[in-house]
C-alpha positions in Angstrom: 0.0 0.0 0.0 1.2 3.5 -0.7 2.1 5.7 2.2 2.1 9.4 3.1 5.8 10.1 3.2 6.6 13.7 2.3 2.9 14.6 2.1 1.7 17.7 4.0 -1.5 17.3 6.0 -3.4 20.4 7.3 -5.5 19.1 10.3 -7.9 21.2 12.2 -8.4 20.5 15.8 -5.3 18.4 15.9 -4.1 19.2 19.4 -5.7 16.1 20.8 -8.0 13.2 20.2 -8.8 11.9 16.7 -7.1 14.8 14.9 -3.9 14.2 16.7 -4.1 10.4 16.2 -4.5 11.0 12.4 -1.5 13.3 12.4 0.6 10.8 14.4 -0.3 7.9 12.1 0.7 10.0 9.0 3.9 11.0 10.8 4.9 7.4 11.1 5.2 7.5 7.3 7.3 10.6 7.4 4.6 13.1 6.6 4.5 16.8 7.4 1.7 17.7 9.8 0.2 21.2 10.3 -1.5 21.3 13.7 -4.1 24.0 13.3 -5.9 24.4 16.6 -6.8 26.9 19.3 -5.1 25.4 22.4 -1.8 26.9 23.3 -2.1 26.8 27.1 -2.7 23.5 29.0 -6.2 23.0 30.3 -6.8 20.5 33.1 -10.2 19.6 31.5 -8.8 19.3 27.9 -5.2 18.0 28.0 -3.0 18.8 25.0 -1.9 21.9 23.1 -0.6 22.6 19.6 2.9 22.4 21.0 2.6 19.1 22.8 0.9 17.7 19.6 3.9 18.9 17.6 6.2 17.1 19.9 4.1 13.9 19.4 4.3 14.3 15.6 8.1 14.7 15.6 8.6 11.8 18.0 6.5 9.6 15.6 8.9 10.5 12.7 7.2 13.4 10.9 7.7 17.1 10.6 5.4 19.4 12.5 4.1 23.0 12.4 2.0 24.2 15.3 -0.3 27.0 14.3 -2.7 28.7 16.7 -5.9 29.1 14.8 -9.5 30.0 15.8 -11.5 28.3 13.0 -14.3 30.8 13.5 -12.1 33.5 12.0 -11.7 33.5 8.3 -8.6 35.7 8.6 -7.0 33.2 11.1 -7.7 30.3 8.8 -6.1 31.9 5.8 -3.1 33.0 7.8 -2.7 29.4 9.1 -2.7 28.2 5.5 -0.1 30.8 4.5 2.1 29.6 7.3 1.7 26.0 6.3 2.6 26.8 2.7 5.6 28.9 3.7 6.9 26.0 5.8 6.2 23.0 3.6 5.7 24.4 0.2 2.1 23.4 -0.3 -0.8 21.3 1.1 -1.6 17.8 -0.1 -4.3 16.8 2.4 -6.9 18.6 4.4 -8.5 16.9 7.4 -11.5 18.8 8.7 -11.6 17.4 12.1 -12.4 20.4 14.4 -15.9 20.1 15.8 -18.0 21.5 18.7 -20.6 19.4 20.4 -23.6 20.1 22.7 -25.9 17.2 23.1 -29.1 18.8 24.3 -32.6 19.5 23.2 -34.0 22.7 21.8 -35.0 24.3 25.1 -31.6 23.4 26.7 -29.5 24.7 23.9 -28.5 28.4 24.3 -28.2 30.4 21.1 -24.5 30.9 21.7 -24.0 27.1 21.7 -26.0 26.8 18.5 -23.9 29.5 16.9 -20.6 27.9 18.1 -21.4 24.6 16.6 -22.3 26.0 13.3 -19.3 28.3 13.2 -16.9 25.5 14.0 -18.5 22.5 12.3 -20.2 23.7 9.1 -18.7 27.1 8.5 -15.3 26.1 9.7 -15.2 23.1 7.3 -16.3 25.3 4.4 -13.9 28.2 5.1 -10.9 25.9 5.7 -11.6 23.9 2.5 -11.9 27.1 0.6 -8.6 28.5 1.9 -6.7 25.2 1.1 -8.2 24.7 -2.3 -5.6 26.6 -4.4 -2.9 24.4 -3.0 -4.9 21.2 -3.2 -5.4 21.9 -6.9 -1.6 21.8 -7.3 -1.1 18.7 -5.3 -0.5 15.1 -6.5 -3.3 12.9 -5.2 -5.1 15.6 -3.1 -7.6 14.6 -0.5 -10.1 16.4 1.8 -11.4 14.3 4.6 -14.3 15.3 6.8 -14.9 13.7 10.2 -18.6 13.6 9.5 -21.4 11.0 9.6 -23.4 9.5 6.7 -26.3 11.9 6.0 -29.8 10.8 6.8 -33.2 12.4 7.4 -34.2 9.9 10.0 -35.7 12.0 12.8 -34.3 9.7 15.5 -30.9 11.4 14.9 -32.3 14.8 15.4 -34.9 14.7 18.1 -32.6 14.7 21.1 -30.0 17.2 19.8 -31.4 19.0 16.8 -28.8 21.8 16.9 -25.8 19.5 17.0 -27.2 17.2 14.3 -27.8 20.1 11.9 -24.3 21.4 12.5 -22.7 18.0 12.1 -24.7 17.1 9.0 -23.6 20.4 7.5 -20.1 18.9 7.3 -21.6 15.8 5.6 -23.4 18.0 3.0 -20.1 19.7 2.2 -18.9 16.2 1.2 -21.9 15.7 -1.1 -21.4 19.1 -2.8 -17.7 19.4 -2.9 -16.9 15.9 -4.1 -19.0 16.6 -7.2 -17.7 20.2 -7.5 -14.0 19.2 -7.4 -14.2 15.9 -9.3 -12.9 17.3 -12.6 -9.7 18.6 -10.9 -9.1 15.3 -9.1 -9.6 16.4 -5.5 -11.1 13.6 -3.4 -13.6 14.7 -0.8 -14.7 11.9 1.6 -16.2 11.5 5.1 -15.1 9.2 7.9 -17.1 8.3 11.0 -16.5 5.8 13.8 -18.8 2.9 14.2 -18.4 3.1 18.0 -17.9 5.9 20.4 -14.3 7.0 20.6 -12.7 7.8 24.0 -11.6 11.4 23.7 -11.4 14.4 25.9 -14.6 15.7 24.4 -16.4 12.6 25.5 -14.9 12.9 28.9 -16.5 16.4 29.2 -20.0 15.0 28.7 -20.2 14.6 32.4 -20.0 10.8 32.7 -22.7 10.1 30.1 -20.3 7.8 28.3 -17.9 5.4 30.1 -14.5 5.1 28.5 -14.4 1.3 28.9 -17.2 1.0 26.4 -15.3 2.9 23.7 -12.5 2.4 21.2 -9.3 4.4 21.0 -8.8 7.2 18.4 -6.2 5.0 16.6 -8.9 3.0 14.8 -10.1 6.2 13.1 -6.5 7.2 12.3 -5.8 3.8 10.7 -8.9 4.1 8.6 -8.1 7.6 7.6 -4.6 6.4 6.5 -6.2 3.9 4.2 -8.5 6.5 2.6 -5.8 9.1 2.2 -3.6 6.7 0.3 -6.2 5.9 -2.3 -6.2 7.4 -5.8 -8.1 10.7 -5.4 -9.7 10.3 -8.8 -11.0 6.9 -8.1 -12.3 7.4 -4.5 -14.4 10.4 -3.8 -17.9 11.3 -2.4 -17.9 8.4 0.1 -19.2 8.2 3.6 -16.9 5.7 5.3 -17.2 3.9 8.6 -13.8 3.2 10.3 -14.4 -0.5 11.0 -15.7 -1.2 7.5 -12.7 0.5 5.9 -10.3 -1.6 7.9 -12.3 -4.8 7.4 -11.9 -4.3 3.7 -8.1 -4.3 4.1 -8.3 -7.7 5.8 -8.3 -6.8 9.5 -10.5 -9.1 11.5 -9.4 -8.5 15.1 -10.4 -5.2 16.6 -9.7 -5.9 20.2 -6.5 -3.9 20.0 -8.5 -0.7 19.5 -10.8 -1.2 22.5 -10.1 0.8 25.6 -11.0 -2.3 27.6 -11.1 -5.5 25.4 -14.0 -7.7 26.1 -16.4 -4.9 27.2 -19.5 -4.2 25.0 -19.0 -1.3 22.7 -21.3 1.7 22.3 -22.5 2.5 18.8 -21.7 6.1 17.9 -24.3 8.7 17.1 -25.7 8.5 13.5 -24.8 4.8 13.2 -27.4 2.0 13.4 -26.4 -1.1 15.4 
């Protein structure tokens, strides 16, 4: 299988969790990773900063650029892209990973939370893709990967957290539109979503609603992302992938290594049946 050696990945929200795991996996191939995230000061509730993430990337064998970026600011996004290009000469892969979550009903969702989720999830994905587009058009085998679920209009995925679902599906709709829009120039646009809940700091902040031992580690998503990002961009675009399915198609059968606590029942993630 091809690898990502020498490729430059621009990853939003990469200071921790799934974004960092994707960057670390690419770094094992010798990739360049741009960590575009907001955290520069350690937070006891959200461990990890762009600087600690950069150290992780370098230790894994890649090159790193830590860029403080508030994805809600178009100017900040464009400046981060300029810094990435100045350092590495271009951008081959964009991973739209940054996301805000608030799992509550309509009455319990303040307008500021609604706005935050839409600014980070949908708008952030759109603006970052737009800013990276000129460099993706020049790249060999360019990819855009959204951490977004398969779209559906089933009301069961909206009724308990309408605002979050709308904002998250906004990223999914970007895949639908952009994969068709960019097909002629050979830029692949795909989505990846975990079959089970992933143990991240964001999950930990949900106040104990999800127990870590019933989750998988971010590495399963990172390994699946690696498979997708190594595919021919002209042959694989517009897909809504599930991490476990991607890896099963490569021949992997044992997934216990990804479990936080092997042998425990796993929780299906939101937007995934069964």
